[in-house]
C-alpha positions in Angstrom: 0.0 0.0 0.0 1.5 3.3 -1.1 -1.3 5.7 -0.2 -4.7 5.3 1.6 -6.9 8.3 2.3 -10.7 8.9 2.2 -10.3 10.0 -1.4 -7.8 7.6 -3.0 -6.0 4.3 -2.6 -2.8 3.6 -4.4 -1.3 0.1 -4.3 1.3 -1.9 -6.2 0.9 -5.6 -6.8 4.2 -7.4 -7.5 4.1 -10.3 -9.9 7.1 -12.6 -10.1 7.8 -15.5 -12.4 10.8 -17.7 -13.0 11.2 -19.7 -16.2 14.8 -20.6 -15.9 18.0 -18.7 -16.6 20.0 -16.4 -14.5 17.1 -14.7 -12.7 13.3 -14.4 -12.7 11.2 -11.6 -13.9 9.1 -9.3 -11.8 6.8 -6.4 -12.5 4.6 -4.1 -10.4 1.0 -3.4 -11.4 -0.4 -0.2 -10.0 -3.9 0.5 -8.9 -4.6 4.2 -8.2 -8.3 4.3 -7.4 -10.3 7.4 -6.9 -12.6 6.3 -4.1 -15.1 9.1 -4.9 -15.9 7.6 -8.3 -14.4 4.1 -8.1 -12.3 4.7 -11.2 -8.7 3.8 -11.8 -6.8 7.1 -12.3 -4.6 7.8 -15.2 -1.9 10.5 -15.4 -3.8 12.3 -18.2 -6.9 12.8 -16.2 -5.1 14.2 -13.1 -3.7 17.1 -15.1 -5.5 20.1 -16.5 -6.7 19.7 -20.1 -4.4 22.4 -21.6 -1.3 21.1 -19.8 1.3 19.0 -21.6 1.8 16.6 -18.7 4.1 14.3 -20.6 6.6 17.2 -21.3 6.5 18.2 -17.6 7.1 14.7 -16.4 9.7 14.0 -19.1 11.8 17.0 -18.1 11.6 16.1 -14.4 12.8 12.5 -15.1 15.6 13.8 -17.4 16.7 16.1 -14.6 16.7 13.3 -12.0 18.7 11.0 -14.4 21.3 13.8 -14.8 21.5 14.2 -11.0 22.2 10.5 -10.8 25.2 11.0 -13.1 26.5 13.8 -10.9 26.2 11.6 -7.8 27.9 8.6 -9.3 30.0 9.1 -12.4 28.3 7.9 -15.6 25.4 6.4 -13.8 23.1 8.5 -16.0 24.5 6.7 -19.1 22.8 3.5 -17.9 19.4 5.0 -18.7 17.9 5.0 -22.1 14.9 7.3 -21.5 12.9 8.8 -24.4 9.8 9.9 -22.6 6.8 8.5 -20.8 4.1 6.5 -22.5 0.4 7.3 -22.7 -0.3 4.5 -20.2 2.7 5.2 -18.0 2.8 3.3 -14.8 2.8 5.4 -11.6 1.6 5.3 -8.0 0.8 8.0 -5.4 2.6 8.6 -2.2 2.0 11.5 0.2 2.9 14.6 -1.7 4.3 12.8 -4.7 3.4 11.1 -8.0 6.0 8.4 -8.5 6.6 7.4 -12.1 8.3 4.0 -12.6 9.4 1.7 -15.4 9.4 -2.0 -15.7 12.6 -4.1 -15.9 14.5 -3.4 -19.2 12.2 -0.5 -20.2 14.8 2.2 -19.7 17.7 0.4 -18.0 19.4 -3.0 -17.7 18.1 -5.6 -15.2 20.7 -4.6 -12.6 19.1 -1.2 -12.3 15.9 -2.8 -11.0 12.7 -0.9 -11.4 13.6 2.8 -11.8 11.4 5.2 -9.9 11.2 8.9 -10.2 9.2 10.8 -7.5 7.7 14.1 -8.6 6.7 16.5 -5.8 3.1 17.7 -6.1 4.0 21.1 -4.8 6.3 21.6 -7.9 3.5 20.9 -10.3 0.3 21.8 -8.4 -0.7 24.6 -10.8 -0.9 22.0 -13.6 -3.2 19.6 -11.7 -6.9 19.7 -12.0 -8.5 21.3 -8.9 -10.7 18.3 -8.2 -7.6 16.0 -8.0 -5.2 18.3 -6.1 -6.5 17.1 -2.7 -6.6 13.5 -4.0 -2.9 13.3 -5.0 -1.5 15.5 -2.3 
């Protein structure tokens, strides 16, 4: 369980399978449910209509990858990031939207499941009013 309030529940279910080889494969499946409507939230519906949410999130992820390279030499070179998808996986935590990628999506297996937290306070002007309280 990542977040549980009166308005939203955000959980990740981990699926693991092993079919031989050096290691198994695992993935997280997110459920971000608006308890007011019962609907599973998408990134697109959280943001205001005229906002290019993909560009906002892409820039933030690119910045975080660059910071990784500053902390540990060339670590940023491990990532092969070209932007988020329409159905990008994410979960909610207090004050954050956390974008994450499956194994091999943007990095080798050794990198695990890369996660990029985005602070709601940094993007609150781009979020629809009715979802601001839900994601915060």
